[in-house]
C-alpha positions as CSV (number, residue, x, y, z in Angstrom):
1,M,3.4,-9.7,6.9
2,P,5.7,-8.1,4.3
3,Y,5.4,-9.0,0.7
4,D,8.3,-10.5,-1.2
5,K,7.0,-9.9,-4.7
6,K,4.1,-8.2,-6.4
7,S,2.4,-11.5,-7.0
8,D,2.1,-11.9,-3.2
9,L,0.0,-8.7,-2.9
10,P,-3.7,-8.9,-2.1
11,E,-6.1,-9.4,-5.1
12,Q,-7.6,-6.0,-4.5
13,V,-4.2,-4.4,-5.2
14,Q,-3.3,-6.7,-8.1
15,D,-6.7,-6.4,-9.8
16,N,-6.7,-2.6,-9.6
17,L,-3.3,-1.1,-9.8
18,P,-0.8,-0.8,-12.7
19,S,2.5,-2.6,-12.3
20,H,4.5,0.4,-11.2
21,A,1.8,1.4,-8.6
22,E,1.9,-2.2,-7.3
23,E,5.6,-1.8,-6.8
24,I,5.1,1.5,-4.9
25,F,2.4,-0.2,-2.8
26,K,4.7,-3.2,-2.0
27,E,7.7,-1.1,-1.0
28,A,5.6,1.4,1.1
29,Y,3.8,-1.4,2.8
30,N,7.0,-3.3,3.7
31,N,8.7,-0.1,5.0
32,A,5.6,0.8,7.1
33,Y,5.2,-2.7,8.4
34,E,8.8,-2.5,9.8
35,Q,8.6,1.1,10.9
36,Y,5.3,0.6,12.9
37,K,6.1,-2.8,14.5
38,D,6.0,-1.2,18.0
39,P,2.3,-0.5,19.0
40,D,3.4,2.7,20.7
41,D,4.4,4.1,17.3
42,R,0.9,3.7,16.0
43,D,-2.1,6.1,16.5
44,G,-5.2,4.5,17.9
45,D,-5.9,0.8,17.9
46,D,-4.9,0.1,14.3
47,S,-2.9,-3.1,13.8
48,R,0.5,-3.2,12.2
49,E,-1.1,-4.4,9.0
50,E,-3.8,-1.7,9.0
51,V,-1.2,1.0,9.4
52,A,0.9,-0.5,6.7
53,F,-2.1,-0.6,4.3
54,K,-2.9,3.0,5.0
55,V,0.7,4.1,4.3
56,A,0.9,2.0,1.2
57,W,-2.3,3.4,-0.3
58,S,-1.2,6.9,0.6
59,A,2.1,6.3,-1.3
60,V,0.2,5.1,-4.3
61,K,-2.1,8.1,-4.3
62,Q,0.9,10.5,-4.4
63,K,1.7,9.3,-7.9
64,Y,-1.6,7.8,-9.2
65,E,-5.2,8.7,-9.2
66,K,-8.5,7.2,-10.4
67,N,-9.7,8.5,-13.7
68,E,-13.4,9.0,-14.7
69,N,-13.6,5.2,-15.5
70,G,-12.3,4.2,-12.1
71,D,-9.0,3.1,-13.4
72,W,-5.7,4.0,-11.6
73,V,-3.6,6.2,-13.9
74,K,-0.4,8.2,-13.4
75,K,-0.9,11.8,-12.3
């Protein structure tokens, strides 16, 4: 299901990402959730939610990376 606000995001996202990265995640997830609603648009047997999560994390990784301490920081 799409997320209305950052506080609706899963704990694994809220507990690890900076605020801006959470916003990127939320927007990418919501867009992918809508874009891949038709199973024929998805590769393999991934659910709509699984595809949206993959897209969202990929979007975050374009702007953020983990540092040597395991914290997400802007590239």
